[in-house]
N, C-alpha and C positions, 0 to 999 in steps of 0.2 A: 504494500500500500504506500502511496506517496505521503510525504511529510509536508505539512503546511505550517507556516510561521505567521503569527498575528501581531503585527507591530502597530502601536498607537502613535499617530503623529498629531501633536497639539502645537499649533503655530510652528516655531522653528525647532521644537524639541521632539524627540522620538523615544518612546519606551519600547525597547527591543525585546522581542520574544526569542530567547536563546534556545529554548527547548523544542518548541513546535509540537505538533501532534499528527499522528497518522490518521488520514481520512480516506474514504473511498475515492472521492473525486472533487473537482472544483465546485460542483453543485453543493456537496455537503459542506465544503469550506465556506461557501456563501451563507448557508443556514447557520453555521456555527458563528460566523462573523456577526450576523444579525442578532443572534442570541447574546453574544458577548457584549455588543453595544447596548442592547436593551438592559442587561444587568448593570452595566456601568452607569447608565443614565438613572436607573432606579436607585442605585447606591450613592451616586455623586451628582445627581441631577441638578443640585443647586449651584454647581460650578458652571458659570456661563461659557467658559472656554470649551467645554465638552461639545457644545452644539456645533462648533467649528472644527472639531477634531475629525480625523479620518483613520479608519482601521485599514492598514495596508497588509494584504495577505500575499506572502511570497512562497515559492516552492523551494525545494532543497538546493537548487542552483542559484537562488537569490532573485529569480525573475518574478516580477509582479504578476500575480494571478488576478487580483482584483483590488480595487480601492473602494471602500464603503464609507461614505460620509455619515457621521453620527446623525446629522440632520435628516437624512433619508429614513433612518430607523425610527425617528420620532413620528413620522407619518403613519407608521403601521404599528404603533405601540399597543393598540387595542386588539390587534389580530391575535388569535390563539396561537401558541407555539406549535410548530410542526412536530410530528413524531420523531424522536431521536435527536431533537434540538437541545443543545445544552451549552453552557459556557465552559471555557477552558482556562481562563485566568481572570 
């Protein structure tokens, strides 16, 4: 299984995911990214910098698989989680 890394970019700072996680494919990485953002917003939602943050998902080679703006996850906060969706950090 491929390993994906979930890095959080807030303005000019980046919180690097050194461990990563093995997932089925990029679609599952997208679902995990959305769940991770939702959990972060629930825990730290009062921090206005998070709305402008981006979760950057890379593969083992360091190539960007997707960039998920936190603001996009806000739009779907009321949607129920999909089966197997969970946070990783």
